[in-house]
C-alpha positions in Angstrom: -22.9 -14.6 12.7 -21.2 -17.7 11.5 -17.8 -17.0 10.0 -17.3 -19.3 6.9 -14.0 -17.8 5.6 -10.8 -19.8 5.8 -8.6 -16.9 7.0 -10.7 -13.9 8.0 -9.2 -10.4 8.5 -11.3 -8.2 10.8 -10.7 -4.5 11.4 -11.4 -3.4 15.0 -11.7 0.0 16.7 -11.6 -1.1 20.3 -8.9 -2.6 22.4 -8.9 -6.4 22.4 -8.0 -7.7 25.8 -9.5 -11.2 25.6 -8.7 -14.0 23.2 -10.8 -13.9 20.0 -10.4 -17.7 20.1 -12.8 -17.8 23.0 -15.4 -15.5 21.3 -14.8 -14.6 17.7 -18.2 -12.9 17.7 -16.9 -10.1 19.9 -15.3 -8.7 16.8 -18.5 -8.8 14.7 -19.1 -5.4 12.9 -22.5 -4.5 11.7 -23.2 -2.5 8.6 -26.1 -1.2 6.5 -26.5 -2.2 2.8 -26.9 1.5 2.1 -23.2 1.9 3.0 -21.8 -0.7 0.6 -21.1 -0.9 -3.1 -19.8 -3.6 -5.3 -18.6 -4.1 -8.8 -16.6 -6.6 -10.7 -13.4 -7.1 -8.7 -14.2 -4.5 -6.0 -16.2 -4.2 -2.8 -16.5 -1.3 -0.4 -18.4 -0.9 2.9 -18.4 1.6 5.7 -19.0 -0.5 8.9 -21.2 0.9 11.7 -18.0 1.2 13.8 -16.8 3.8 11.2 -14.1 1.7 9.5 -14.2 2.1 5.7 -13.2 -1.2 4.1 -12.3 -1.7 0.4 -11.4 -5.0 -1.2 -10.0 -6.0 -4.6 -8.3 -9.2 -5.9 -6.3 -11.1 -8.4 -6.8 -14.9 -9.0 -4.7 -15.9 -6.0 -4.3 -12.6 -4.0 -6.4 -10.1 -2.3 -5.8 -6.5 -1.3 -7.6 -4.6 1.4 -7.6 -0.9 2.5 -9.0 -0.1 5.9 -9.6 3.6 6.8 -10.1 3.9 10.6 -12.1 6.7 12.2 -10.2 9.6 13.7 -9.1 9.2 17.4 -10.0 5.5 17.6 -8.0 2.4 18.2 -6.9 0.7 15.0 -6.4 -3.1 14.8 -6.6 -5.9 12.3 -7.3 -9.4 13.7 -6.4 -12.5 11.6 -7.8 -15.9 12.5 -6.1 -19.1 11.4 -6.5 -22.8 12.3 -3.1 -24.4 12.1 -0.3 -21.8 12.7 0.4 -18.1 12.4 3.6 -16.1 12.7 4.5 -12.4 12.6 7.8 -11.2 11.1 8.3 -7.4 10.6 5.2 -6.3 8.7 4.4 -9.8 7.3 2.1 -12.4 8.7 2.3 -16.1 7.5 0.3 -19.1 8.5 -2.0 -21.9 7.5 -5.6 -23.0 7.9 -6.3 -26.7 8.2 -9.8 -28.2 7.7 -11.8 -30.9 6.0 -14.3 -31.0 3.2 -16.7 -33.7 1.8 -18.4 -34.3 5.1 -15.2 -33.9 7.0 -13.5 -36.8 5.1 -10.9 -34.9 3.0 -8.3 -32.7 4.7 -6.9 -29.6 3.1 -4.5 -26.9 4.1 -4.5 -23.2 2.9 -1.1 -21.5 3.3 -1.2 -17.7 3.4 1.0 -14.7 3.5 -0.1 -11.1 4.3 2.1 -8.0 4.0 1.1 -4.7 5.5 2.1 -1.3 4.2 3.3 -0.1 7.7 4.8 -1.5 10.8 2.7 -2.8 13.6 2.4 -0.8 16.8 1.8 -4.0 18.9 1.5 -7.7 18.1 -0.3 -10.3 20.1 -1.2 -13.8 19.2 -3.6 -16.3 20.6 -4.2 -20.1 20.7 -7.6 -21.1 22.0 -8.5 -18.9 25.0 -4.9 -17.9 25.7 -3.6 -14.5 24.4 0.1 -13.7 24.6 2.9 -11.5 23.4 4.7 -14.2 21.3 5.0 -13.5 17.6 3.6 -17.0 16.7 0.9 -19.4 17.7 -0.3 -22.9 16.8 -3.6 -24.7 17.2 -7.0 -25.4 15.8 -8.1 -21.9 16.8 -5.2 -19.4 16.7 -4.5 -15.9 15.3 -2.9 -12.5 15.5 -4.0 -9.1 16.8 -2.1 -6.3 15.0 -2.5 -2.7 16.1 -1.5 0.4 14.2 -0.6 4.0 15.0 -3.0 5.9 12.7 -2.3 9.4 14.0 -0.4 10.5 10.8 -2.5 8.3 8.3 -5.8 6.6 9.1 -5.4 4.2 6.1 -3.9 0.7 6.5 -3.4 -1.5 3.5 -2.7 -5.3 3.3 -1.8 -7.5 0.4 -2.4 -11.2 0.9 -2.0 -14.4 -1.1 -2.9 -18.1 -0.6 -1.7 -21.4 -1.9 -3.0 -24.9 -1.3 0.6 -26.2 -2.0 3.0 -24.3 0.3 3.8 -21.1 2.0 6.5 -20.5 -0.6 3.9 -20.8 -3.4 1.7 -18.2 -1.5 4.7 -15.8 -1.4 5.4 -16.4 -5.1 1.7 -15.7 -5.9 1.9 -12.4 -4.0 5.2 -11.4 -5.8 3.8 -12.3 -9.2 0.2 -11.1 -9.1 0.3 -8.2 -6.6 3.8 -6.8 -6.0 2.9 -3.2 -5.4 0.7 -1.0 -3.2 -1.3 0.4 -6.2 -4.8 -0.5 -5.1 -6.4 1.3 -8.1 -4.3 -0.7 -10.6 -5.2 -4.0 -9.0 -8.9 -3.0 -9.0 -8.7 -2.0 -12.7 -7.0 -5.3 -13.7 -9.7 -7.2 -11.8 -12.4 -5.3 -13.6 -10.7 -6.0 -17.0 -10.5 -9.7 -16.2 -14.3 -9.8 -15.7 
């Protein structure tokens, strides 16, 4: 499976002990189309690993809700290509690439805020995984684990900007400031 997203977020239910930078495919999750539904501004799928994933969006933000199976590990892995940093329950970073036949560079700055603290944080750069809260490189990212004993649901609000990290943070504050998934979904549906 080729990953064509700039900053993918992948839920995982198994411990991640090797760098996803060496093998992103280790995180691939299969699913059946019978377990997915979509409508304007909304997507839902139950992955074969048991994680229920719901997505909704505003013009410059996205919101996800992951419901992990009972008694499983719970992690969200974020891949960047530039830099990534974890502060409290917030992840910031950038993705650097080129378009037009690899002639024109661009940078996507992003911020992601989770609705709960992380149980553990690891980052990677290339094949090296570590305990530092930040990483840099053409293939870097973060592995965030969660204690889901009391609640199996983990939510994240994320925003992007092609201008700056500050603009991504402003986009999140303006377009998606609360944890009301249903309201964001309703607004997305109305915009369609």
